[in-house]
C-alpha positions as CSV (number, residue, x, y, z in Angstrom):
1,X,108.3,117.8,61.1
2,X,111.3,117.5,63.3
3,X,111.7,113.9,65.1
4,X,110.9,114.6,68.6
5,X,113.4,113.0,71.5
6,X,111.7,112.8,75.0
7,X,113.5,114.3,77.4
8,X,113.5,112.6,81.2
9,X,111.2,115.6,81.9
10,X,108.9,114.8,79.3
11,X,105.1,113.9,80.4
12,X,105.5,110.6,77.9
13,X,108.9,109.9,78.6
14,X,107.9,106.5,80.6
15,X,104.7,105.2,79.0
16,X,104.2,103.1,81.5
17,X,103.7,106.1,83.9
18,X,100.9,108.1,82.3
19,X,100.2,111.4,84.2
20,X,97.4,111.5,86.5
21,X,94.3,113.4,84.9
22,X,93.0,115.9,87.3
23,X,89.8,116.8,85.6
24,X,88.7,113.2,85.8
25,X,90.0,112.8,89.4
26,X,87.7,115.9,90.2
27,X,84.8,114.7,88.6
28,X,84.9,110.9,90.2
29,X,85.6,112.8,93.8
30,X,83.9,116.1,94.3
31,X,80.4,115.7,95.2
32,X,77.7,117.7,97.1
33,X,77.8,117.1,100.7
34,X,81.1,115.2,100.5
35,X,84.6,115.8,101.8
36,X,86.7,116.8,99.0
37,X,86.6,120.4,97.7
38,X,89.1,120.7,95.2
39,X,91.9,118.6,93.7
40,X,94.8,120.0,92.4
41,X,97.5,118.0,90.6
42,X,100.9,119.9,90.0
43,X,103.9,118.5,88.1
44,X,106.6,118.9,90.7
45,X,107.0,120.2,94.1
46,X,109.5,120.1,97.1
47,X,106.5,118.6,99.7
48,X,102.8,118.6,99.2
49,X,102.3,118.9,102.9
50,X,104.4,122.0,103.1
51,X,102.7,123.6,100.1
52,X,99.0,123.0,101.6
53,X,99.7,123.5,105.4
54,X,101.5,126.9,104.1
55,X,98.1,127.7,102.0
56,X,96.1,126.6,105.2
57,X,97.6,128.8,107.7
58,X,97.5,131.7,105.2
59,X,93.5,130.8,105.1
60,X,93.4,130.3,101.3
61,X,92.0,126.6,101.1
62,X,89.1,124.9,102.8
63,X,88.7,121.3,104.6
64,X,89.0,118.5,101.5
65,X,91.5,120.5,99.8
66,X,93.6,117.7,98.0
67,X,97.0,118.5,96.6
68,X,98.8,115.7,94.2
69,X,102.4,115.7,92.9
70,X,103.6,114.0,90.0
71,X,107.1,114.4,91.8
72,X,108.4,115.4,95.0
73,X,111.5,116.8,95.2
74,X,111.8,117.2,99.1
75,X,109.1,114.8,100.3
76,X,109.4,114.2,104.0
77,X,108.7,111.3,106.5
78,X,108.7,111.2,110.2
79,X,112.1,112.7,111.8
80,X,112.5,115.0,108.8
81,X,113.6,111.5,106.8
82,X,113.8,112.6,102.9
83,X,111.7,110.8,100.6
84,X,112.5,110.7,96.6
85,X,111.0,108.8,93.8
86,X,111.0,109.0,89.9
87,X,108.1,111.1,88.4
88,X,104.9,109.5,88.2
89,X,105.8,106.2,90.1
90,X,103.9,106.6,93.2
91,X,101.1,108.7,94.9
92,X,102.4,111.7,96.9
93,X,99.2,113.8,98.2
94,X,98.3,115.8,101.2
95,X,94.6,116.7,102.4
96,X,93.6,119.3,104.3
97,X,91.2,118.0,107.6
98,X,89.6,120.3,110.0
99,X,87.9,118.0,112.8
100,X,86.7,120.9,114.5
101,X,83.8,118.6,116.2
102,X,86.4,116.1,117.9
103,X,88.4,116.8,121.0
104,X,91.9,117.6,120.0
105,X,93.1,115.0,122.4
106,X,92.0,112.5,119.9
107,X,93.6,114.3,116.5
108,X,96.5,111.9,117.0
109,X,94.4,109.2,115.4
110,X,94.3,110.9,112.1
111,X,97.8,109.1,110.9
112,X,96.8,106.0,112.2
113,X,93.0,106.4,110.5
114,X,94.8,107.4,107.2
115,X,96.8,104.0,107.4
116,X,93.5,102.2,107.7
117,X,91.9,104.1,104.6
118,X,95.3,103.6,102.4
119,X,95.3,99.8,103.5
120,X,91.9,99.2,103.0
121,X,91.5,101.5,99.3
122,X,94.7,99.4,98.2
123,X,93.7,96.2,99.2
124,X,90.6,96.9,97.2
125,X,92.0,98.6,94.0
126,X,95.5,96.9,93.7
127,X,94.8,93.4,95.2
128,X,98.0,94.0,97.6
129,X,97.7,93.0,101.1
130,X,99.2,96.1,103.0
131,X,100.0,95.9,106.7
132,X,100.5,99.1,108.8
133,X,103.7,99.4,111.1
134,X,102.9,101.6,114.1
135,X,102.6,104.6,113.7
136,X,102.5,105.4,110.5
137,X,104.5,103.1,107.7
138,X,102.7,101.1,105.0
139,X,104.3,97.5,104.6
140,X,103.8,95.0,101.5
141,X,105.6,91.7,101.0
142,X,108.3,91.2,98.5
143,X,109.2,87.4,98.0
144,X,109.0,86.6,101.7
145,X,110.1,89.8,102.9
146,X,108.4,92.6,104.7
147,X,109.1,96.0,102.8
148,X,108.2,99.9,103.3
149,X,105.9,100.9,100.4
150,X,104.6,104.0,101.8
151,X,104.3,106.4,104.7
152,X,102.0,109.1,106.7
153,X,103.0,112.3,108.0
154,X,100.4,114.4,109.6
155,X,101.0,118.0,110.7
156,X,99.2,120.6,112.3
157,X,98.0,123.6,109.6
158,X,96.9,127.1,111.0
159,X,94.6,126.7,114.1
160,X,92.1,124.4,113.6
161,X,93.6,122.1,110.7
162,X,95.6,119.3,110.1
163,X,97.3,118.2,106.8
164,X,97.8,114.9,106.2
165,X,100.3,113.7,103.7
166,X,100.8,109.8,102.1
167,X,103.5,108.7,99.6
168,X,103.2,105.3,98.4
169,X,105.7,103.9,96.0
170,X,103.5,102.1,93.3
171,X,105.5,101.2,90.3
172,X,108.8,101.5,91.3
173,X,111.3,98.7,89.9
174,X,114.1,96.8,92.0
175,X,116.6,99.1,90.5
176,X,114.7,102.4,91.6
177,X,114.1,101.8,95.1
178,X,115.6,104.3,97.3
179,X,117.3,101.6,99.7
180,X,117.1,97.8,99.2
181,X,114.5,97.1,102.1
182,X,112.1,99.4,100.1
183,X,109.0,98.0,98.2
184,X,106.4,99.1,95.8
185,X,103.0,97.9,94.9
186,X,104.2,96.7,91.5
187,X,107.1,94.6,93.2
188,X,104.2,92.9,96.1
189,X,102.6,91.6,92.7
190,X,99.6,94.5,92.5
191,X,96.8,93.7,89.8
192,X,97.4,97.1,88.1
193,X,99.7,100.2,88.5
194,X,97.3,102.5,87.2
195,X,97.5,105.5,89.5
196,X,94.2,107.1,88.8
197,X,92.0,104.3,90.5
198,X,94.2,103.7,93.0
199,X,94.3,107.2,94.2
200,X,90.4,107.1,93.8
201,X,90.0,103.9,96.0
202,X,92.5,105.5,98.9
203,X,90.6,108.8,98.8
204,X,87.2,107.4,98.9
205,X,88.1,105.2,101.7
206,X,89.6,108.0,103.7
207,X,86.2,110.4,103.4
208,X,84.6,107.2,104.5
209,X,86.6,106.4,107.6
210,X,87.0,110.2,108.3
211,X,83.2,110.8,108.4
212,X,82.8,107.5,110.9
213,X,85.4,109.1,113.0
214,X,84.1,112.5,113.1
215,X,80.3,111.1,113.4
216,X,81.7,109.1,116.4
217,X,83.1,112.5,118.0
218,X,86.7,110.7,117.4
219,X,86.1,107.8,119.5
220,X,88.3,105.1,118.1
221,X,86.2,102.2,119.6
222,X,82.6,103.7,118.7
223,X,83.8,104.4,114.9
224,X,85.4,100.9,114.6
225,X,88.7,102.6,114.0
226,X,90.8,101.2,117.0
227,X,89.6,97.4,116.2
228,X,90.4,98.1,112.3
229,X,93.7,99.2,113.2
230,X,94.5,96.4,115.2
231,X,93.1,93.7,112.6
232,X,95.7,95.5,109.8
233,X,98.7,95.9,112.0
234,X,101.8,94.2,111.5
235,X,103.2,95.3,114.8
236,X,100.9,94.0,117.3
237,X,101.8,90.5,118.7
238,X,105.5,90.8,117.7
239,X,108.8,91.3,119.6
240,X,109.9,95.1,119.0
241,X,112.2,97.5,120.4
242,X,111.2,101.2,120.5
243,X,113.8,103.6,120.1
244,X,112.4,106.6,121.9
245,X,113.4,110.4,122.2
246,X,116.5,111.0,124.4
247,X,118.4,107.8,123.5
248,X,116.2,105.2,125.4
249,X,114.7,102.2,124.3
250,X,112.1,99.6,125.6
251,X,112.4,95.9,124.3
252,X,109.1,93.9,124.8
253,X,105.9,92.5,123.0
254,X,103.5,95.1,121.4
255,X,100.1,94.0,122.9
256,X,98.0,96.9,122.1
257,X,97.1,100.1,120.7
258,X,95.4,102.2,123.3
259,X,92.5,104.7,123.0
260,X,94.8,107.5,122.4
261,X,96.7,105.6,119.6
262,X,99.7,104.7,121.6
263,X,101.6,101.5,121.1
264,X,101.4,99.3,124.4
265,X,104.9,97.3,124.8
266,X,104.9,94.6,127.5
267,X,107.9,94.6,128.9
268,X,109.8,91.4,130.4
269,X,109.6,92.6,134.0
270,X,105.8,92.7,133.4
271,X,105.2,96.3,132.8
272,X,102.9,97.6,130.2
273,X,104.7,100.9,128.8
274,X,102.4,103.1,126.4
275,X,104.6,104.7,123.6
276,X,103.5,107.7,121.9
277,X,106.3,108.8,120.0
278,X,109.5,106.7,118.8
279,X,110.9,104.6,116.0
280,X,109.7,101.1,116.3
281,X,112.0,97.8,115.3
282,X,110.3,94.5,114.3
283,X,112.5,92.1,116.0
284,X,111.1,88.7,114.5
285,X,108.7,87.5,111.8
286,X,105.0,87.4,112.9
């Protein structure tokens, strides 16, 4: 028998990073009356969001379809920023949601809802305190420093769907970080970096929060979502700069997330300005 040299592409090339078990995930998450219909794990793709949105537009998938990639080669954040990480070092997945009974005006809450669900699931399963930077970054503390360990991207898919994509750095080591200010669950002191229980916890939490929000007709207050988001927010109560479309910026204190999911910034001249889209820079520690 010839000796086997594990190449970089071998599924066992990094024993700290075992592959996900799609069969076990399906068994643990798909149930009668539940949200999830199908869970597929692929070795490598450009972007799970693009793949799932394409299938949804073609009418090939139902609500609750989940696509997970062991490696994303063209993962996207907001503003088309690239997101790359070594194979099996993180959780990269997308879920198709069709909240047809919720008014479309409230669909803007879905990325915030996903953030609450991910933070809740990770605190349970990894013992890591994750905070939410508006609108869709997941922050962890490494040393004394706040760092981005994940992000969320929601995109319309077909006439009645939204694909919510999540990327989380799980086992990335310091030398593997894409930028020095990035972080990972491992660097934040996670109890474990086995991705199977982490993914299950996050998907169960998403199913729970999405169900609550849907039953409340998408009302962020009645569903408890608005309060949960505020409680987990790293942005509220801080001095921030909002970089807005058209090269405009606002500086002030982030005081609330309003009923439409917008960040309300109180400026120095006493005006409260809601921001619906833009880049937020935290100017000082909480």
